[in-house]
N, C-alpha and C positions, 0 to 999 in steps of 0.2 A: 470175708461176705459183703460186698460192695449194699445190697441190698437191705439186708439189714441195719448198715449206719447209716442209711439212709431213714428209718423207721426208728427213734429213739425209746420209744413205750416198747415196742417189740424184743430190742435189744437187747434193753435194762431186764427187761421180762422174763426173759430164757432162763430158765437155770435146769442142772443137772436131773434133780431130784431131791424136792423136799422132800423133809421126815415130821412128822405131826404125832403128838397126842389123840386118842378118844378117848373123851372122859367121861364115863357115861354114873347116876346117882342112880340108883334105884332103891326107893326105901331107906333104910341106914344102910347102906350099902353101897360103895361106892369103886369104879377101878379105872381104871388109867393103860391103856395099850399103846404098844407104838406103831404107826401107821406109816406105809410110806403107798401106799396102793390111794388116792384121792387127786378129788379134781372138779373145776367146778361144774356144774350143768348148764348151765345159762346164769344171763345177768337180770331176766326177766320173768318168771318173779327170780330173782336168787335164789340158785340153790346148788346143790354139791353131790361127790358121793363119794363115801368113802368103804371100804372092802375089808370085811373080818373074817377070821377063818369060826367056821362053825363050832369046832371044837371048844372056842376059848371061853374066859368067864366073861367078858364083854361081847361077847356072842348071849351068850343068857343073858345078862342084865339086859341086851337091845330088844330081847323079845318079851320083856318086860313094862320098858320104858320107850316111850317114844322121841324120847330125845339125848340130846349129847353134846358135849361142847367139842369141837375140834382147835387144838392150839398148835398152831406153828412154831417150830422152833428156833432159834438161833445157832452160830454154831456154838457158843458159849453155855450152852445146855446137851448138851453130846452125852454126858454121861448119867441124864438123866433118860433121854432117846433110850442107850443102853438096860439101863436097870429096869426100865417098862416095857421092855421088847424084851427079855428073859427072864425073869419071875414068872411066877405065876399067882393071877390075883385073887387064886381061889384058896391060895397057903400065904400068902405076904400080903400088906396091905400097904398100896403102892402108893394112896394119896397123900400116905401121911405124912412122908418126910418132905414133900411137892409142895410150895409156897403157895397154895390157892385161895381165893379169892372167890365169895361165891357175888356173880353179876347182878343182884338186887333182885334178878328173877327166877331164881332159884339152880341156874346154871353157875360149874366152877370152872374159872378161868386163870393161869397160872400167870404168874406176874414175872414180867421184863420175857415173856415170850413174846416173837415177834409178831404172831394176831392170835387173840381168841374168837371166836364164832360161837353162837348158840345154835342150836338146830334144831329141828323138828320132824322126823322122819314121815313122808308122805308114800314110801316104794319101798318093798323088799326083792332083789332077785335073787333066790339062788343061782350057784353058778360053781359046779362043782365041789369044792372042802372049803368055800369061802362064800359069805353072802353082800351083794350090791347092796347097800344100805343109802335110798337115795333123802336126800333129806333136805329143807325150805331153812335157809341162814333169817334168820329170825333177828339179830343181832351181832353188834361186835365190838371187839376194842383192839386198840391198836397199839404197839410199845414204841412211844415216839423219846424217849430219853436218850438213843443215841443217832447218829445222822449214819448213813451209808450199812446200816444195819443187813445182812444176808440171810436168806436160808441154810439151816442146817442141811447139807447135802449126804444121800446115801455116800460116796466114795468116802466124808469125811469119821463116819462110825468105820470103816476100814482099817483105818490107824491107830484104833484105840485099841 
């Protein structure tokens, strides 16, 4: 497409569909779930949305706590995406095996993830069997150890 070639920001920003983790800590309970439905809402104020199944353990935790971390995974973290997307947090400690760190404000971030963001929910929108959680981005951390990182894509998970 000629138009995209003349707009390098748009050309490099277009991805098929990135994969992320939503990590919630409510009291002494934590959970991480794989999400593929999320996006930026606005630049000012910086905000995003995630869609979470209303039957999930993560959803239950988000009704107790108005905060979560959104961690965008890179392709080397495909096994994390599969594990966090196929196990129930009610039965398995999905955060235990993850290389998580506290960002200093109580949010859990994942080492070597493409990016981790601390988010505070300002609105919930029921949408059938999911809820859209709209959240303000409070802070973030970007993995800078390698150049030319790319997001883990939905199509990468099909090969596993």
